[in-house]
C-alpha positions as CSV (number, residue, x, y, z in Angstrom):
1,M,3.8,-12.1,-18.8
2,K,1.2,-14.3,-17.2
3,I,-0.5,-12.8,-14.2
4,A,-2.7,-14.3,-11.5
5,L,-5.3,-11.9,-9.8
6,L,-5.9,-12.9,-6.2
7,G,-8.9,-10.8,-5.5
8,Y,-11.3,-10.0,-8.3
9,G,-13.4,-7.2,-7.0
10,K,-13.6,-3.6,-8.4
11,M,-9.8,-3.2,-8.0
12,G,-9.0,-6.5,-9.6
13,K,-11.1,-5.7,-12.6
14,V,-9.2,-2.4,-13.1
15,I,-5.9,-4.2,-12.7
16,E,-7.0,-6.8,-15.3
17,R,-7.9,-4.1,-17.9
18,I,-4.6,-2.3,-17.4
19,A,-2.6,-5.6,-17.5
20,L,-4.3,-6.6,-20.7
21,E,-3.7,-3.2,-22.3
22,R,0.0,-3.6,-21.5
23,G,0.1,-7.0,-23.3
24,H,-0.1,-9.4,-20.4
25,E,-2.2,-12.5,-20.0
26,I,-4.5,-13.3,-17.0
27,V,-4.3,-16.9,-16.0
28,L,-6.3,-16.8,-12.8
29,R,-9.0,-14.7,-11.4
30,K,-9.6,-15.7,-7.8
31,S,-12.3,-14.3,-5.5
32,G,-14.1,-15.6,-2.4
33,Q,-13.8,-19.4,-2.0
34,D,-12.4,-20.0,-5.5
35,T,-9.5,-22.5,-5.7
36,F,-5.9,-21.6,-6.5
37,D,-5.9,-23.9,-9.5
38,G,-3.9,-22.2,-12.3
39,L,-1.7,-20.1,-9.9
40,E,1.3,-22.3,-10.7
41,N,1.1,-21.1,-14.3
42,A,1.6,-17.5,-13.4
43,D,4.8,-15.5,-13.7
44,V,3.6,-13.2,-11.0
45,A,0.5,-12.7,-8.8
46,I,-1.2,-9.4,-7.9
47,E,-3.0,-9.7,-4.6
48,F,-5.8,-7.2,-3.8
49,S,-8.2,-9.0,-1.6
50,I,-9.4,-8.5,2.0
51,P,-7.4,-8.6,5.3
52,D,-8.6,-12.1,6.3
53,A,-7.6,-13.6,3.0
54,A,-4.2,-11.9,2.3
55,V,-1.9,-14.1,4.3
56,E,-3.3,-17.3,2.8
57,N,-3.1,-15.8,-0.7
58,I,0.5,-14.7,-0.3
59,T,1.5,-18.0,1.3
60,E,0.1,-20.0,-1.6
61,C,2.2,-17.8,-4.0
62,F,5.4,-18.6,-2.0
63,N,4.6,-22.3,-1.9
64,R,4.2,-22.3,-5.7
65,N,7.2,-20.2,-6.4
66,V,5.2,-17.3,-7.8
67,P,6.4,-13.7,-7.1
68,V,3.6,-11.7,-5.4
69,I,2.6,-8.0,-5.3
70,S,0.2,-7.4,-2.4
71,G,-1.8,-4.2,-2.0
72,T,-4.2,-5.5,0.7
73,T,-4.0,-3.6,3.9
74,G,-5.2,-4.4,7.4
75,W,-3.1,-7.6,7.9
76,L,0.3,-6.3,8.8
77,E,0.5,-7.9,12.3
78,H,1.4,-11.0,10.2
79,Y,4.0,-9.3,8.1
80,P,7.1,-10.7,10.0
81,E,5.9,-14.3,9.5
82,V,5.1,-13.6,5.8
83,A,8.6,-12.1,5.3
84,K,10.2,-15.1,7.0
85,L,8.4,-17.5,4.7
86,C,9.4,-15.5,1.7
87,E,13.0,-15.8,2.7
88,E,12.7,-19.5,3.5
89,K,11.1,-20.2,0.1
90,S,13.5,-17.9,-1.8
91,G,10.5,-16.0,-3.0
92,A,9.9,-12.5,-4.3
93,F,7.5,-10.1,-2.6
94,I,6.4,-6.5,-2.6
95,Y,3.9,-5.2,-0.2
96,G,2.6,-1.7,-0.7
97,S,0.0,0.2,1.3
98,N,-0.5,2.2,-1.9
99,F,0.9,1.4,-5.3
100,S,0.0,4.7,-6.9
101,L,3.1,6.1,-8.5
102,G,2.1,9.6,-7.3
103,V,1.5,8.4,-3.7
104,N,5.0,6.9,-3.6
105,I,6.4,10.3,-4.6
106,F,4.2,11.7,-1.9
107,F,5.7,9.3,0.7
108,Q,9.1,10.7,-0.1
109,L,7.9,14.3,0.1
110,N,6.3,13.5,3.4
111,E,9.6,12.2,4.9
112,Y,11.6,15.1,3.5
113,L,9.2,17.6,5.0
114,A,9.2,15.8,8.4
115,K,13.0,16.1,8.5
116,M,12.8,19.8,7.8
117,M,10.1,20.4,10.4
118,S,11.6,18.1,13.1
119,K,13.3,21.0,15.0
120,L,10.4,23.4,14.7
121,T,8.5,22.2,17.8
122,Q,6.0,25.0,17.5
123,Y,4.3,23.0,14.8
124,K,1.8,20.2,15.7
125,V,1.4,17.4,13.1
126,S,-2.0,15.9,12.3
127,M,-3.4,13.9,9.4
128,E,-6.6,13.3,7.6
129,E,-7.5,10.4,5.3
130,I,-10.8,10.0,3.4
131,H,-11.9,6.8,1.6
132,H,-15.0,5.2,0.2
133,T,-17.5,3.6,2.6
134,Q,-16.5,0.0,1.4
135,K,-13.0,0.3,2.9
136,L,-12.8,-2.1,5.8
137,D,-9.8,-0.8,7.7
138,A,-9.2,2.6,9.4
139,P,-6.9,4.4,9.3
140,S,-5.9,3.4,5.8
141,G,-2.6,1.6,5.2
142,T,-1.5,4.6,3.3
143,A,-2.2,6.9,6.3
144,I,-0.2,4.5,8.5
145,S,2.7,4.6,6.1
146,L,2.6,8.4,6.1
147,A,2.5,8.5,9.9
148,K,5.5,6.1,10.0
149,G,7.4,8.4,7.6
150,V,6.8,11.3,10.0
151,I,7.6,9.2,13.1
152,E,10.9,8.0,11.7
153,N,12.0,11.6,11.0
154,S,10.7,13.4,14.0
155,N,10.2,13.2,17.8
156,Y,6.7,11.6,17.4
157,S,6.4,8.1,18.8
158,S,3.1,6.9,17.5
159,W,-0.3,7.8,16.0
160,A,-3.9,7.7,17.3
161,L,-7.4,7.9,15.9
162,E,-8.6,10.0,18.8
163,N,-7.3,11.7,22.0
164,A,-3.8,11.9,20.7
165,K,-1.1,12.5,23.3
166,E,1.6,15.2,22.8
167,D,3.9,12.7,21.1
168,E,1.2,11.1,18.9
169,I,0.0,12.1,15.5
170,L,-3.8,12.4,15.3
171,I,-5.3,10.7,12.2
172,D,-8.8,11.7,11.3
173,A,-10.2,8.8,9.2
174,K,-13.3,9.6,7.3
175,R,-15.5,7.3,5.1
176,I,-17.5,9.1,2.4
177,E,-19.2,7.5,-0.6
178,N,-17.2,7.2,-3.9
179,V,-13.9,8.7,-2.6
180,P,-11.0,6.7,-4.0
181,G,-8.5,8.1,-1.5
182,T,-7.4,11.5,-0.2
183,H,-4.5,12.0,2.3
184,S,-3.4,15.2,3.9
185,I,-0.6,16.0,6.4
186,F,-0.9,19.3,8.4
187,Y,1.7,21.2,10.3
188,D,-0.1,23.8,12.4
189,S,1.3,26.6,14.6
190,E,-0.2,29.7,16.1
191,V,1.0,31.8,13.2
192,D,0.6,29.7,10.2
193,S,-0.1,26.2,8.7
194,I,1.7,24.0,6.1
195,E,-0.3,21.3,4.3
196,I,0.7,18.6,1.8
197,K,-2.0,16.6,0.1
198,H,-2.5,13.8,-2.4
199,T,-5.9,13.2,-4.0
200,A,-6.6,10.1,-6.0
201,H,-9.2,10.6,-8.8
202,S,-9.8,6.9,-9.5
203,R,-8.5,3.4,-8.9
204,E,-6.5,3.7,-12.1
205,G,-3.4,4.9,-10.4
206,F,-3.3,2.1,-7.8
207,A,-3.9,-0.5,-10.5
208,L,-1.2,0.9,-12.9
209,G,1.4,1.0,-10.1
210,S,0.7,-2.6,-9.1
211,V,1.2,-3.8,-12.7
212,V,4.4,-1.8,-13.0
213,A,5.6,-3.4,-9.8
214,A,4.7,-6.9,-11.2
215,E,6.7,-6.1,-14.4
216,W,9.6,-5.0,-12.3
217,I,9.8,-8.0,-9.9
218,F,9.6,-10.6,-12.6
219,G,12.8,-12.7,-12.5
220,K,13.9,-11.3,-9.1
221,K,14.2,-12.8,-5.6
222,G,13.8,-11.0,-2.3
223,I,11.6,-8.5,-0.5
224,F,11.3,-5.1,-2.1
225,T,9.2,-1.9,-1.8
226,M,8.0,0.6,-4.3
227,K,11.1,2.7,-3.5
228,D,13.0,-0.1,-5.3
229,V,10.6,-0.2,-8.2
230,L,10.8,3.6,-8.7
231,D,14.4,3.9,-7.8
232,L,13.6,6.5,-5.1
233,K,16.5,7.4,-2.7
């Protein structure tokens, strides 16, 4: 399979290595102001760039009939227009706040726990996410996805980074050097606490998941998620 890398920073280089190890060819490595020349030769694009570049990158893929896997976070206010364009162009698209296979299992576990805890109002939910200091957005896209998973299965209505109201989930976003990503969900009451936690040890898990998603979407049309890739119910 021929892969275009839209975003060629640290993450892009790890994706490249894993893609090559799995027998794929890299036909474009785009970063900064590089052109999109060569994108039309790709079977699929993997987009890990920055929030300001994501929409343009994804749009170029749809315009050139190239399926795209996007792991860039911090641009989701534009998601509806991107999804509409994908449908208009009969494209193929997967956005993931986190492509780690383990994190996507964690997403499911989080939703299941939220359902079980929803009637136990004595427990207050809060979250913590820790990432490296180069991460531009806070809270992380993964933390937002986790919060959404709780909100959809409980009486919480939103999340907040500080001064959370009674129906809001407090997210404590920390930036510490050389931390790939750690996410924790806490259920605290006066008598005990329940915690679930995912700790990434390197970028390898994110990169592998994005390549697996690229392999899965090849030949398909539509908008999908990692639940589809992993067949999670």
